[in-house]
PLY file of the C-alpha trace (Angstrom):
ply
format ascii 1.0
element vertex 140
property float x
property float y
property float z
element edge 139
property int vertex1
property int vertex2
end_header
-0.03 -0.01 -0.05
1.16 3.50 -0.84
-0.63 6.56 0.37
0.28 9.66 -1.75
-2.61 11.48 -0.07
-3.68 11.96 3.47
-5.04 8.77 5.14
-7.71 10.80 6.84
-11.09 9.49 6.14
-9.80 6.64 4.09
-10.16 2.96 4.83
-7.17 1.13 6.29
-4.45 -0.70 4.40
-5.97 -3.92 5.87
-9.25 -3.15 4.12
-7.66 -2.74 0.76
-5.80 -5.93 1.25
-9.03 -7.71 2.06
-10.65 -6.42 -0.97
-7.73 -7.23 -3.23
-7.53 -10.79 -1.88
-11.25 -11.33 -2.45
-10.58 -10.69 -6.15
-7.63 -13.09 -6.60
-8.03 -15.50 -9.39
-4.32 -16.35 -9.31
-1.26 -15.28 -7.31
-0.26 -11.79 -7.93
2.32 -9.21 -6.59
0.53 -5.89 -6.48
1.01 -2.39 -5.07
-2.04 -0.33 -4.53
-1.27 3.40 -4.64
-3.73 6.09 -3.63
-2.98 9.35 -5.42
-4.22 12.97 -5.63
-5.57 14.84 -8.52
-2.20 16.01 -9.99
-0.63 12.43 -10.03
-3.89 10.99 -11.39
-4.00 13.42 -14.15
-0.28 12.91 -14.98
-0.61 9.06 -15.20
-3.77 9.19 -17.26
-2.30 11.65 -19.70
0.89 9.72 -20.03
-0.41 6.27 -20.28
-3.84 6.75 -21.76
-3.62 10.19 -23.50
-6.50 11.56 -21.56
-6.46 15.06 -20.23
-8.24 14.30 -16.88
-7.64 11.88 -14.11
-9.61 8.62 -13.93
-10.85 6.70 -10.92
-8.60 3.59 -11.31
-5.59 2.62 -13.47
-4.04 -0.77 -13.60
-0.48 -1.42 -14.74
0.68 -5.03 -15.40
4.37 -5.47 -15.33
4.74 -9.19 -15.93
3.19 -11.79 -18.17
4.96 -14.46 -16.12
3.53 -16.00 -13.01
3.03 -14.68 -10.48
1.81 -11.53 -12.24
3.01 -8.18 -11.00
1.63 -4.71 -11.25
0.20 -1.53 -9.76
-3.32 -0.36 -9.13
-3.69 3.43 -8.85
-6.74 4.97 -7.27
-7.23 8.74 -7.70
-8.98 9.52 -4.46
-10.49 13.08 -5.48
-12.18 11.35 -8.47
-13.34 8.33 -6.39
-14.73 10.73 -3.75
-16.58 12.73 -6.42
-18.03 9.66 -8.03
-19.14 8.17 -4.73
-21.09 11.32 -3.83
-22.66 11.42 -7.37
-23.60 7.74 -7.13
-24.86 8.06 -3.47
-22.37 5.43 -2.37
-20.09 5.38 0.61
-16.55 6.05 -0.17
-15.65 2.60 1.37
-18.06 0.86 -0.96
-16.73 2.59 -4.08
-13.13 2.09 -3.11
-13.84 -1.65 -2.46
-15.55 -1.91 -5.92
-12.57 -0.11 -7.72
-9.91 -2.20 -5.96
-11.75 -5.40 -7.16
-12.12 -3.93 -10.59
-8.36 -3.11 -10.77
-7.40 -6.47 -9.45
-9.50 -8.22 -12.19
-7.83 -6.01 -14.84
-4.48 -7.00 -13.47
-5.34 -10.68 -13.88
-6.44 -10.23 -17.61
-10.15 -9.41 -17.45
-11.38 -6.53 -19.50
-14.74 -4.87 -20.43
-13.92 -3.83 -24.06
-16.71 -5.76 -25.58
-20.29 -6.24 -24.38
-19.62 -9.91 -23.63
-16.34 -9.20 -21.76
-18.14 -6.41 -19.76
-21.06 -8.73 -18.77
-18.55 -11.37 -17.52
-16.38 -8.84 -15.67
-19.20 -7.00 -14.19
-20.93 -10.25 -13.07
-17.71 -11.36 -11.32
-17.28 -7.87 -9.64
-20.87 -7.92 -8.45
-20.35 -11.47 -6.96
-17.17 -10.42 -5.23
-18.46 -7.19 -3.94
-21.60 -8.95 -2.59
-19.45 -11.44 -0.69
-17.61 -8.60 0.79
-21.00 -7.22 2.15
-21.49 -4.33 -0.30
-24.35 -3.65 -2.71
-23.97 -4.61 -6.38
-22.20 -1.65 -8.02
-24.05 -2.21 -11.19
-27.54 -2.57 -9.80
-30.03 0.00 -11.12
-31.01 2.48 -8.47
-34.31 4.18 -8.31
-33.60 7.85 -8.37
0 1
1 2
2 3
3 4
4 5
5 6
6 7
7 8
8 9
9 10
10 11
11 12
12 13
13 14
14 15
15 16
16 17
17 18
18 19
19 20
20 21
21 22
22 23
23 24
24 25
25 26
26 27
27 28
28 29
29 30
30 31
31 32
32 33
33 34
34 35
35 36
36 37
37 38
38 39
39 40
40 41
41 42
42 43
43 44
44 45
45 46
46 47
47 48
48 49
49 50
50 51
51 52
52 53
53 54
54 55
55 56
56 57
57 58
58 59
59 60
60 61
61 62
62 63
63 64
64 65
65 66
66 67
67 68
68 69
69 70
70 71
71 72
72 73
73 74
74 75
75 76
76 77
77 78
78 79
79 80
80 81
81 82
82 83
83 84
84 85
85 86
86 87
87 88
88 89
89 90
90 91
91 92
92 93
93 94
94 95
95 96
96 97
97 98
98 99
99 100
100 101
101 102
102 103
103 104
104 105
105 106
106 107
107 108
108 109
109 110
110 111
111 112
112 113
113 114
114 115
115 116
116 117
117 118
118 119
119 120
120 121
121 122
122 123
123 124
124 125
125 126
126 127
127 128
128 129
129 130
130 131
131 132
132 133
133 134
134 135
135 136
136 137
137 138
138 139
């Protein structure tokens, strides 16, 4: 775990480890880094050519086993999304940690079929962790 932002109001490193472990399909060596707006923007611009930060980025460093990589969560973006989606910060961070872990292990959502598989697995894992399905329709 790397905290490049204040830990105040954020779940513990133990929580992030629990969420990451719940999404393990195979052995991985992963660092989870929590960043601010500037670092999130710089990483997304450099690696995805997007001029804004995103909620989660996954970097895979090894195609050998065990896999190795980083999951970067941009805390200001995650907080804004959690408020907009009427979710707790903890629930949204749990979901995005699981999402990043699945990307690290080769899952993707580039096609409708792949998205349905990945989202179904995410919903199952999140439910087992005690959170609501992040893809469930809400009555607004």
